[in-house]
C-alpha positions in Angstrom: -25.5 -21.6 79.3 -22.7 -22.3 77.2 -25.1 -23.6 74.5 -27.1 -20.4 74.5 -23.8 -18.4 74.2 -22.7 -20.5 71.0 -26.2 -19.9 69.6 -25.9 -16.3 70.1 -22.6 -16.2 68.5 -23.8 -18.3 65.6 -26.7 -15.8 64.9 -23.9 -12.8 64.9 -21.8 -14.7 62.3 -25.1 -14.7 60.1 -25.8 -11.0 60.4 -25.7 -9.4 57.1 -23.3 -6.3 56.8 -24.6 -2.7 57.0 -23.5 -2.1 53.3 -25.5 -4.9 51.9 -28.7 -3.1 53.3 -29.8 -1.4 49.9 -33.5 -1.3 49.0 -34.7 -3.8 46.5 -34.9 -2.8 42.9 -38.8 -2.4 42.7 -39.1 -3.3 39.0 -38.0 -6.8 39.8 -40.9 -7.1 42.4 -43.4 -6.0 39.6 -42.0 -8.7 37.4 -42.5 -11.2 39.9 -46.2 -9.9 40.6 -46.9 -10.0 36.7 -45.6 -13.6 36.5 -48.0 -14.7 39.3 -50.9 -13.2 37.1 -49.5 -15.1 34.0 -49.2 -18.3 35.8 -52.8 -18.2 36.6 -53.9 -17.5 32.9 -53.7 -13.7 32.8 -52.4 -11.7 30.0 -49.9 -9.0 31.1 -48.5 -6.1 29.0 -44.9 -5.6 30.2 -44.0 -2.0 30.4 -41.9 -2.4 33.7 -38.5 -3.5 32.4 -36.0 -1.8 30.5 -35.6 -4.5 28.2 -35.7 -4.9 24.5 -38.3 -7.3 23.1 -36.0 -8.0 20.0 -33.2 -10.5 19.9 -29.6 -9.6 19.6 -28.3 -9.1 16.0 -28.1 -11.8 13.8 -24.4 -11.4 13.4 -23.8 -11.6 17.0 -25.6 -14.8 17.5 -24.1 -16.4 14.4 -20.5 -15.4 15.9 -21.3 -16.8 19.2 -22.6 -20.2 17.7 -19.5 -20.5 15.4 -17.3 -19.9 18.7 -19.0 -22.5 20.7 -18.8 -25.1 17.8 -14.9 -24.2 17.6 -14.2 -25.8 20.8 -12.6 -24.0 23.9 -13.9 -20.8 25.2 -10.9 -19.4 27.4 -10.1 -16.4 29.6 -9.5 -13.1 27.8 -7.4 -10.3 28.8 -8.8 -8.4 31.9 -9.3 -5.4 29.9 -11.0 -7.3 27.1 -10.4 -9.0 23.6 -8.1 -6.5 21.8 -10.2 -6.7 18.6 -13.4 -5.7 20.6 -11.7 -2.6 22.2 -10.4 -1.7 18.7 -13.9 -2.1 17.2 -15.4 0.1 20.2 -12.7 2.8 19.5 -13.6 2.5 15.7 -17.2 3.1 16.8 -16.3 6.4 18.5 -14.6 7.6 15.1 -17.5 6.7 13.1 -20.4 7.8 15.3 -19.1 10.7 17.1 -16.1 11.8 14.9 -14.2 11.4 18.1 -10.7 10.0 18.4 -10.6 7.5 21.4 -7.4 5.3 22.0 -8.5 1.6 22.1 -5.9 1.3 25.0 -8.7 3.6 27.0 -11.4 1.1 26.4 -12.3 -1.5 29.2 -14.8 -4.2 28.3 -16.9 -4.9 31.4 -19.8 -7.3 32.7 -22.6 -5.0 31.4 -22.8 -1.4 32.8 -23.3 -2.7 36.2 -20.0 -4.3 36.3 -18.7 -0.8 35.0 -20.3 1.1 37.7 -18.6 -0.9 40.4 -15.3 -0.6 38.6 -15.5 3.0 38.1 -16.8 3.7 41.7 -13.8 1.6 43.3 -11.2 3.1 41.1 -12.3 6.9 41.5 -13.8 7.0 45.0 -12.8 6.2 48.6 -15.3 5.0 51.4 -17.1 8.0 52.5 -16.9 10.0 49.3 -19.7 12.0 48.3 -21.2 11.4 44.7 -23.8 13.5 43.2 -26.6 11.8 41.3 -30.0 13.3 39.8 -33.4 12.4 41.1 -35.4 10.9 39.3 -32.6 8.5 38.4 -31.7 4.9 38.1 -31.8 3.3 41.6 -28.7 1.3 41.4 -26.5 4.4 41.2 -27.4 5.0 44.8 -27.5 1.4 45.8 -24.0 0.4 44.6 -22.5 3.7 46.1 -23.8 2.8 49.3 -22.7 -0.7 49.1 -19.3 0.5 48.4 -19.3 2.9 51.4 -19.8 6.0 49.4 -22.7 8.7 49.8 -25.1 9.4 46.9 -25.9 13.0 47.0 -29.5 13.4 45.5 -30.0 16.7 43.3 -33.4 17.4 42.2 -33.8 18.6 38.6 -36.7 20.7 37.1 -38.5 21.3 34.1 -37.0 24.8 33.8 -33.9 22.9 32.8 -35.6 20.0 30.8 -34.7 17.9 34.0 -31.0 18.2 33.2 -28.4 18.8 35.9 -26.8 22.2 35.6 -23.2 23.5 36.5 -24.9 25.9 39.0 -27.0 23.2 40.7 -23.9 21.0 40.9 -21.8 23.8 42.5 -24.4 24.8 45.0 -24.3 21.2 46.4 -20.5 21.2 46.3 -20.6 24.4 48.4 -22.7 22.9 50.9 -20.6 19.9 51.4 -17.7 19.0 49.1 -18.4 16.5 46.3 -15.8 14.0 45.0 -17.8 13.1 41.9 -20.9 13.5 39.8 -22.8 10.9 37.4 -25.3 11.7 34.8 -27.0 9.8 32.2 -28.3 11.1 28.9 -30.7 9.6 27.4 -31.8 9.3 31.2 -33.6 6.3 32.9 -36.5 6.8 34.0 -37.2 10.0 32.2 -35.8 9.5 28.7 -34.9 13.1 28.7 -31.4 14.2 27.2 -28.7 16.7 27.7 -27.9 19.1 24.7 -24.3 19.7 23.7 -24.3 22.9 25.4 -25.7 21.8 28.6 -23.3 18.8 29.0 -20.4 21.0 27.9 -21.5 23.5 31.0 -21.8 20.8 33.3 -18.6 19.2 32.7 -16.7 22.5 32.6 -18.4 23.2 36.1 -17.3 19.7 37.5 -13.7 19.9 36.1 -13.4 23.6 37.4 -14.2 22.4 41.1 -12.2 19.2 40.9 -15.4 16.9 40.9 -14.7 13.8 38.9 -17.3 13.0 36.1 -19.0 9.9 35.1 -21.3 9.8 32.1 -23.7 6.8 31.7 -24.3 6.5 27.9 -26.0 3.1 27.9 -28.9 4.6 25.8 -26.9 6.1 23.2 -28.2 5.3 19.8 -31.8 5.6 21.0 -32.1 9.4 20.4 -35.2 10.9 18.9 -35.2 14.6 19.6 -31.5 15.3 18.6 -28.3 13.5 18.6 -26.5 12.2 21.8 -23.2 13.7 22.6 -20.6 11.6 24.2 -18.7 13.1 27.2 -15.6 11.5 25.6 -15.7 14.1 22.8 -15.7 16.8 25.4 -12.8 15.8 27.9 -10.3 13.1 28.4 -10.9 13.2 32.0 -14.6 12.0 31.9 -15.2 8.4 32.4 -18.0 7.1 30.1 -19.9 4.0 30.5 -21.9 2.1 27.8 -23.5 -1.2 27.0 -24.5 -3.6 24.3 -27.8 -4.2 26.4 -30.0 -1.5 25.0 -29.4 -0.2 21.5 -28.1 -3.7 20.4 -30.5 -5.7 22.4 -28.2 -7.7 24.4 -29.3 -7.6 27.9 -28.6 -11.2 29.0 -25.2 -11.2 27.3 -24.0 -8.9 30.3 -21.2 -7.2 28.2 -20.5 -3.5 28.3 -17.7 -1.0 28.0 -15.9 2.1 29.5 -13.9 5.0 28.0 -11.4 5.5 30.7 -9.0 8.4 31.6 -5.6 7.0 30.9 -4.3 7.2 34.6 -7.2 4.8 35.5 -6.6 2.2 33.0 -4.2 0.1 35.1 -5.9 0.4 38.3 -9.3 -0.8 36.8 -7.3 -3.5 35.0 -6.0 -4.7 38.5 -9.5 -4.5 39.9 -11.2 -6.7 37.0 -8.2 -9.2 37.3 -9.4 -9.6 40.9 -13.1 -9.2 40.8 -13.9 -11.3 37.7 -10.6 -12.2 35.8 -12.4 -11.3 32.6 -15.8 -10.8 31.1 -17.3 -13.8 29.5 -15.5 -14.6 26.1 -18.6 -15.6 24.3 -20.4 -12.4 25.1 -17.3 -10.4 23.9 -17.1 -12.4 20.5 -20.9 -11.7 20.2 -20.4 -8.0 21.0 -17.7 -7.4 18.4 -20.2 -9.1 15.6 -23.0 -6.9 16.8 -21.5 -3.9 15.2 -22.4 -5.4 12.0 -26.1 -5.6 12.8 -26.8 -1.8 12.6 -29.5 -2.1 9.9 -31.5 -4.4 12.2 -31.1 -2.2 15.2 -32.1 0.7 13.2 -35.2 -1.2 12.2 -35.9 -1.7 15.9 -35.1 2.0 16.7 -37.9 3.0 14.5 -40.4 0.7 16.2 -39.4 2.4 19.4 -40.2 5.8 17.6 -43.5 4.6 16.7 -44.3 3.3 20.4 -43.3 6.5 21.5 -45.6 8.4 19.3 -48.7 5.9 20.5 -48.1 6.7 24.1 -47.5 10.3 23.7 -50.7 10.6 21.7 -52.8 7.9 23.6 -51.8 8.4 27.2 -53.4 11.8 27.3 -56.6 10.4 26.1 -56.4 7.7 28.8 -55.9 10.3 31.4 -52.3 10.6 31.9 -51.7 14.0 30.3 -48.3 15.0 31.9 -45.1 13.4 31.5 -41.4 14.5 31.0 -39.9 15.2 27.6 -39.1 11.7 26.1 -36.2 12.4 24.1 -34.5 9.2 24.0 -34.2 5.5 25.5 -37.4 3.8 25.5 -39.4 5.3 28.7 -41.9 7.7 29.4 -42.3 9.1 33.0 -45.8 9.9 33.6 -47.3 12.3 36.4 -50.1 10.3 38.0 -50.5 12.7 41.0 -54.3 13.5 40.0 -55.1 9.8 40.6 -52.8 8.8 43.6 -50.2 9.9 46.0 -48.7 6.4 46.2 -47.2 5.3 42.8 -46.6 2.0 44.4 -50.1 1.2 45.3 -51.1 2.6 41.8 -48.7 0.1 40.2 -50.2 -2.7 42.1 -53.8 -1.9 41.2 -53.1 -1.3 37.6 -51.4 -4.6 37.3 -54.2 -6.3 39.1 -57.1 -4.7 37.3 -55.8 -3.7 33.8 -53.1 -6.3 33.5 -50.5 -3.7 32.7 -47.0 -3.9 34.5 -45.3 -0.5 34.8 -42.5 0.6 37.5 -43.6 3.1 40.4 -41.5 6.3 40.4 -40.6 5.9 44.0 -38.0 3.3 42.7 -36.2 6.3 40.9 -37.0 9.2 43.2 -37.6 9.0 47.0 -38.4 12.7 46.9 -41.2 13.0 44.6 -41.5 9.6 43.1 -45.0 8.8 44.6 -46.5 11.0 41.9 -44.8 9.3 38.9 -44.8 6.0 37.0 -42.3 4.8 34.4 -43.6 3.1 31.3 -41.3 1.2 29.1 -42.3 1.1 25.4 -39.5 -1.4 24.4 -42.1 -4.1 23.0 -44.5 -4.2 20.1 -46.6 -1.5 18.7 -49.9 -3.8 19.1 -49.1 -3.9 22.9 -48.6 -0.4 23.2 -52.2 0.3 21.7 -53.7 -2.3 24.0 -51.9 -0.9 26.9 -53.2 2.4 26.2 -56.8 0.9 25.9 -56.6 -0.9 29.1 -55.4 1.8 30.9 -58.2 4.0 29.6 -60.9 1.6 30.6 -59.5 1.2 34.0 -59.1 5.1 34.7 -62.3 6.0 33.0 
């Protein structure tokens, strides 16, 4: 009897917490299935993962190599290497004509680390934070893991799938919100908010006392019109950005935040305790990456060509409806004429056409079964081949 009791207690000790009960990020499951096909000799075209096919800027790689050869790689300040913070502040002056004090810049472990720090600094357990659907799944999942509630607000074609102040305030009246998070260019849609739309949304949020977070990690990858930073519009917004997308540095895991002044010290304390500092080598490379603009602009032109190939080719393949692809490197296509289960559609397309893409249900638990996200971050040749394979499969 005692042994049975001890076994029951031991099982209880190994039970995962409720906060860890978050859904998987389905794109990783698609990647794993694609890897199995490749292991058996198949050739998969990867359109599932939001990762540039290009390398980091040459200047970043050279700076990292020189740092390794110099010897020690030590901790840095929890807020980041001062020269990197200064360089990011200069980036805002040069790119947006926006003055941002370097003291408000916090270097983070990618945008993922920034979301965790921002949510911990801005919200209490139980706080309600609005996010749009379709939207990046870890927004919802990280909020859940931290004990907050993600409030899903649907967008529509009438507003080009941008959240409006009216929609935000309607959700706030229904039950008070403590925060809102928006991305522009957005993942998975690639849609962007105009200056007027972003200004109106931020004014509505601030007027209602709703804290505002702007996800700007796809800035630089804008095609329809120039992206606008929330840092230009209000000192009260918290802005998140990353070297992963425009600078092609996903695995380096380095990003940044522009933080309202009262939150700098709280975020510094959190970073000190959660990670001490961001990897030094990545910070050194990130500072040098700003010298690789010419390379990155050439890569961006490649994305623009890939975007054209898909916008013109997918309708001929049978996928004629998709959201405005203003920026980033995604196209969010309506597949409802073929399926009511985008997860099954993704599996069949991978198996029969050897094209990997991400089911919309990953991004939108409401309507995502009717959509697929295609990433066009790889070569033009692969985009042409993907269109041809999809056309043969659906035809």
